[in-house]
Each structure stands twice: as structure tokens, then as C-alpha cells.
C-alpha angles and dihedrals in degrees: 000000000000121000115258126201113210112232125240090262098033104171112076094168142004119200140168095271103030149321142266116227131198112228143153125238101233098206096053101025093231131137118249142174120233116205115200136168124237110266093242092057100034101098091047097046103036090099090060094049090050092050092047090050092048096046096042090046092060093051126086115187131129092244097052120079113238120244112229099179149344121214147124130265124231090276094054098255117146114243132189116206117205140171 
């Protein structure tokens, strides 16, 4: 997976199941959002995040946020990287 640099104000949104972080894709110098699940829920809900990534990644529409990457962090937590 590409390297991501967290922004100065990394947390865009915190929710019951996870959070959305602001970051920068180092290789291309573009801003991205990284969606992750809370550690305590990750193993139970990974299948839902995988499904979201696959379905959203197949769609192209002006009102749907593009998926750039799907991967795991150093701790093994699933990450969904979006525009």
C-alpha cells in the first residue's frame, strides 16, 4: 500500500463504528480521506468495509466518492482510502 501522511487535523469525523481521517498520499501529493473501523469492532465489521470498498470501487458517478485504495495499516487494521 502507498504511504499516507496524516494531516495536521487528521480526524474529519468520529462515529460509533469508526472514524474518517484526513491524510495526504505522499507519492502523488494529493489529499485523501481514510476510513477505518474502531479497533474493538474491526474484526466483526471488516466484511462490511470490504463490501463497501468493492461496491463503491466499481461505481463511477459524480455523486459517489471514488475509492483510491484498500489496505491494512501496520497493526493489521483495514483501511479504505477515498478522494
